[in-house]
C-alpha positions as CSV (number, residue, x, y, z in Angstrom):
1,M,-4.7,56.3,-19.1
2,T,-5.7,59.6,-19.0
3,S,-4.2,62.6,-17.0
4,P,-6.4,64.0,-14.5
5,I,-8.4,67.6,-15.4
6,S,-8.3,70.8,-13.8
7,H,-12.2,72.0,-13.6
8,P,-11.9,75.9,-12.3
9,T,-15.7,75.7,-11.4
10,I,-15.6,72.5,-9.5
11,Q,-15.5,73.2,-5.9
12,P,-15.3,70.7,-3.0
13,L,-18.5,69.5,-1.3
14,T,-17.3,69.3,1.8
15,F,-13.8,69.3,3.7
16,P,-13.0,65.6,4.8
17,A,-14.7,64.2,8.1
18,R,-11.7,64.8,10.4
19,P,-12.2,62.3,13.5
20,I,-11.6,63.4,17.3
21,N,-9.0,61.8,19.1
22,G,-10.2,58.9,20.9
23,G,-7.3,58.5,23.2
24,K,-5.5,55.6,24.3
25,F,-7.2,52.5,23.1
26,G,-9.5,50.9,24.6
27,L,-9.3,52.5,27.6
28,I,-12.9,54.5,27.3
29,P,-15.0,51.9,25.3
30,K,-17.8,53.5,23.0
31,S,-21.3,52.4,23.3
32,G,-23.4,51.7,20.3
33,L,-22.5,50.0,17.0
34,R,-19.2,51.4,15.7
35,L,-17.3,50.7,11.8
36,W,-14.1,50.1,12.4
37,S,-11.3,50.1,9.9
38,P,-7.5,50.5,9.9
39,K,-6.4,54.0,10.1
40,L,-3.6,54.0,7.0
41,N,-0.6,56.2,6.5
42,G,-1.5,58.3,3.2
43,W,-2.8,61.5,2.0
44,R,-6.6,62.4,2.6
45,A,-8.2,63.2,-0.5
46,L,-11.6,64.2,-2.0
47,V,-12.5,62.6,-5.4
48,H,-15.1,64.3,-7.9
49,V,-15.8,61.3,-9.6
50,P,-17.1,62.5,-13.2
51,T,-14.2,65.0,-13.6
52,R,-11.3,63.2,-11.9
53,T,-10.5,66.1,-9.7
54,L,-8.9,65.9,-6.2
55,F,-8.9,68.2,-3.1
56,N,-6.8,67.7,-0.2
57,R,-8.0,68.2,3.1
58,E,-7.8,71.6,3.2
59,G,-9.9,72.0,-0.1
60,Q,-7.1,72.6,-2.3
61,P,-6.5,70.6,-5.5
62,L,-4.1,68.0,-4.7
63,S,-0.5,68.7,-5.8
64,I,0.0,64.8,-6.7
65,A,-3.1,64.3,-8.7
66,K,-1.2,63.1,-11.8
67,E,0.4,60.4,-9.6
68,F,-3.5,58.6,-9.5
69,S,-4.4,58.7,-12.8
70,A,-4.8,55.0,-13.3
71,A,-6.9,54.7,-9.7
72,L,-8.9,58.0,-11.7
73,D,-9.8,56.0,-14.4
74,Q,-11.0,53.0,-12.5
75,L,-13.3,54.7,-10.5
76,R,-15.0,56.4,-13.2
77,G,-16.2,53.2,-14.6
78,Y,-17.5,52.2,-10.8
79,S,-19.3,55.4,-10.5
80,I,-22.5,54.2,-12.4
81,V,-23.2,51.9,-8.9
82,T,-22.3,54.7,-6.7
83,P,-24.9,57.3,-6.3
84,T,-23.1,59.9,-5.7
85,D,-20.1,62.1,-7.1
86,W,-17.9,62.5,-4.4
87,L,-15.5,60.1,-2.7
88,D,-13.3,60.2,0.6
89,C,-10.4,58.5,-0.1
90,E,-6.7,58.0,1.4
91,A,-4.1,58.5,-1.5
92,L,-1.1,56.0,-1.5
93,E,2.1,57.6,-2.7
94,R,5.0,59.0,-1.1
95,R,5.2,58.2,2.7
96,H,6.1,54.7,2.3
97,G,6.3,52.2,-1.1
98,I,3.2,50.3,-0.7
99,G,0.5,51.0,-3.2
100,R,1.9,54.1,-4.8
101,G,-0.8,55.6,-7.0
102,T,-3.5,53.8,-5.5
103,L,-6.9,55.3,-4.0
104,I,-8.5,54.0,-0.9
105,V,-12.0,54.8,-0.2
106,L,-13.0,55.3,3.1
107,D,-16.5,56.7,2.7
108,A,-18.9,58.1,-0.1
109,I,-20.7,61.7,1.0
110,I,-24.2,61.1,0.7
111,P,-25.3,62.9,3.7
112,S,-28.7,61.1,3.9
113,I,-27.5,57.8,4.2
114,P,-25.9,56.3,7.4
115,A,-22.7,55.3,7.9
116,Y,-23.1,51.4,7.8
117,D,-25.2,51.9,4.4
118,R,-23.0,53.8,2.7
119,Y,-20.3,51.1,3.2
120,N,-22.3,48.9,0.9
121,L,-22.1,51.5,-1.7
122,L,-18.1,51.8,-2.0
123,P,-16.3,51.2,-5.1
124,G,-13.5,49.1,-5.1
125,W,-12.2,45.6,-4.1
126,P,-12.2,45.4,0.2
127,L,-8.4,45.9,1.4
128,E,-8.7,43.6,4.5
129,I,-6.2,44.1,7.1
130,G,-2.6,42.0,6.2
131,Q,-3.2,42.6,2.7
132,K,-1.1,45.0,0.3
133,P,-2.5,46.8,-2.1
134,D,-1.4,46.8,-5.5
135,P,-0.1,50.2,-7.2
136,N,-2.5,52.3,-9.5
137,S,-5.9,50.5,-8.3
138,V,-8.9,51.2,-6.5
139,Y,-9.8,49.5,-3.1
140,R,-12.5,50.2,-0.5
141,L,-11.6,50.0,3.0
142,I,-12.9,47.3,5.0
143,Q,-14.6,48.4,8.0
144,Y,-15.8,46.2,10.8
145,P,-19.1,46.6,12.8
146,L,-18.3,46.0,16.0
147,D,-19.1,47.3,19.8
148,D,-16.6,47.5,22.0
149,T,-18.5,47.4,25.1
150,I,-18.9,43.8,24.1
151,E,-16.0,41.7,25.4
152,A,-16.1,39.6,22.4
153,H,-15.8,42.5,20.2
154,R,-13.2,44.5,22.4
155,I,-10.6,41.2,21.5
156,V,-11.1,41.0,18.3
157,L,-10.3,44.7,18.0
158,W,-7.5,44.0,20.2
159,N,-5.9,41.4,18.1
160,K,-6.4,43.9,15.2
161,W,-4.7,46.4,16.8
162,T,-1.4,44.3,17.5
163,Q,-2.0,42.4,14.0
164,M,-1.6,45.9,12.4
165,Q,1.9,46.7,14.8
166,S,3.5,43.4,13.9
167,L,2.5,43.7,10.1
168,N,4.6,47.4,10.1
169,K,7.2,45.5,11.5
170,Q,7.3,42.9,9.2
171,W,6.8,45.4,6.2
172,S,9.6,48.0,7.6
173,C,7.3,51.1,7.5
174,D,4.4,52.8,8.9
175,F,1.7,51.2,6.9
176,Y,-1.0,51.2,9.6
177,E,-1.5,54.1,11.9
178,G,-4.3,52.8,14.4
179,L,-8.0,52.3,14.0
180,V,-10.8,54.7,13.5
181,A,-14.2,54.2,14.7
182,K,-17.1,55.7,13.1
183,R,-20.8,55.6,14.2
184,A,-22.7,53.0,12.2
185,D,-25.9,55.2,12.0
186,S,-23.8,58.9,11.7
187,P,-24.6,60.9,8.5
188,Y,-21.4,62.1,6.6
189,P,-21.0,65.4,8.0
190,I,-20.8,68.5,4.8
191,Q,-19.3,71.8,6.4
192,L,-16.9,74.3,4.5
193,R,-16.3,76.3,7.3
194,N,-13.0,75.3,9.1
195,P,-10.7,72.3,7.8
196,K,-9.6,71.3,11.1
197,A,-13.2,70.6,12.7
198,E,-13.8,67.6,14.0
199,T,-16.5,65.3,13.6
200,P,-17.6,63.6,17.1
201,T,-19.1,60.7,15.5
202,W,-15.6,59.4,14.6
203,A,-12.8,59.2,16.5
204,K,-9.2,58.0,15.8
205,H,-7.1,55.8,18.0
206,R,-3.1,55.9,16.8
207,W,-0.2,54.1,18.5
208,A,1.1,57.8,19.9
209,W,-2.0,59.3,21.2
C-alpha cells in the first residue's frame, strides 16, 4: 500500500458539481430521462488518479487522504480503461462505520461526454442499494435511468426511497440521505469560480429538505 503523495503542482480541474435542492421528493416531477442514485453520507472528494491526490469540495487537499491509500492504489489499476485523470467521488471514513477507507465513484470529469455515457466508463464494482461496501475498496455508485413523469418509474423511485430509509434503521446509521437526479444528457460542469455554485442539471432530494 502506497501513501497518497503531495503534488504541489497539481491543482483541481474543477470544484465538484453541487446539485440544486430539489425540494420534497415526488412533489414536482422532472421531465426527461435522469440518472437517479442514492445520496450517500460521506466526504465529497475530487481524485487525480495518476498522482493519487485528493481534494475536498472546496478545492483544498483532503485532510484524511492517507485513509484512502488502498483505494487509491486500486484506482490507478483502473485508470487505463477510464479516459480521464479526474474522478468525482464520495469518500467513506468517519461519518459512520460502513466502508471505511472506501471511495465511491460518482462521475468521471469528461465535459465532452453526456452523463449517460460517462456512467459506463466509471471504474469499480457497482454499489447497489442494500449492499454494504467493503472497507478500503473502490465502487461505482449505481445510477438508474428513470423519468419520474412516468408513473411506473415514480413507483420504482418511491420503492427505493422507502427501502433506503428502512436500511438506515436496520443498519443503525444514516448511510443514505436521499436521492440525486442527474440529467442523462448533461455534461460534467467545469468551474473554479465558486465551490458553492449549484449545477441546475443535478438535483438532490434529502429526507429533511
